[in-house]
N, C-alpha and C positions, 0 to 999 in steps of 0.2 A: 486882403488875403482870401482870394476866391476859393483856394483849396480847402481851407478850414471851413468856410461856409458850406461848400459842397459836401464835405464829410458829415457835417451836422444835418444837412437836408437829406442826404441819401441814406443816412443811418439813424434817422429820428426814432423809428420804432424800436430798434435795438438799444439806443441810448435811453429811451423812456423805460424800457423793461429793466435795464440795469439800475436805473434810479428807483424804480418801484421795489426791486429786490433789496435795495439799500434802505428802504423804509419811507421813501417819498410817496406822497399821494399823486394821483394823476395830474391834479391842478398844480401841485408844487413842481412836478417834473416839467410841465408845460411852461411854467414861468422860469424855471431854472435854465433850461437849455439855451434860449436866446441870450441870456445874460452870461452864461458860461462861454458861449461862442464869442461874444464881444470881448470878454476878459482874455480869452486865449488869443484872439486876434490882436488885442492891444499888447499883450506880452510878446508877441511874435514880430512886432514892428522892427524893421531893420534886418530881419532874417530872410534868407531866400528859401525856396521850397526844399532844396536839398538839405539845408541846415535843420529845418523843422523836422523833416522826415528822419534824418539821421538821429536827432535827439529823441524823437518819440520811439523809434524802432531800436536803435543801438544803445543809447544811453538810458533808456527806460523812461516811460511817460511821467513818472513821479518827479524827476528832475525838471523836465520841461514845464509841467503844470505847477511846480513850486514858484515859478515866476509870475503866476497869475495873481492879481490883487484880490485875494479872497475877501478882505474886509469891505472893499468897494461893492462887490457882488452881494455880500451879505446885507449891507446897508440898503442897496436898491431893492432887494427882495424882502426885507424884514425878516431874514433868517439869521440864525447864529452862524458865526464863522466856522464852527465845528461841523454844522450840517452842510455848509458849502464845500468844505474840505472833503467831507464824506462823499458828496455828490461828484466832485471832480475825480476822486479816487475810483468811484464806481464806473464812470464813463471812460476812464483812461484806457482800459484794455480794448474797448470798441474803437476808440479814436486811433490807438496804436495800430490796430489791424487795418483800419480804413486807410491810414496814411501809408502803411506798408504796401497795400495793394495799389494805391494811386502812385506811390513813389517808385514801384518796381520798374515802370516804363522809363521814368526819368533817370533813376539810378543806373538802370541797365544801359541807357544811352551814354551816360557819363563814363561808366566803366568800360564800355566798348571803345570809347575814344582814348581812354587813358594809356593803353599800351603804345599806341601811335605817338602820343605826346611824350611818353617816357623815352621811347626810342630816339626821338629827336635830340634829347638832352644827354644821351649816353655817349 
């Protein structure tokens, strides 16, 4: 899931700031982000980019992020599950916005093709 990885890399500063605002130390944020990215990538297996973007933007990031294995991340990091959940909630708005921006081109292309596809079946 290169798109997820790109979003984390391109928005690392904003993600770190969100985590710090949620009470994470700089070190905790630095450890948390790669594990969160891995957890999100794992939870997105079998989904295409349009599905991920749709869930993050339309359905709300909390539903998408609820599929992340919080306990596995907590165990790897030696953090409580509550802190991991708090961290995921903190970064969700940044990820949602990043996906929306990246997905605009993709979703725009799909919707521009949709009228032609729909006319064929009318």
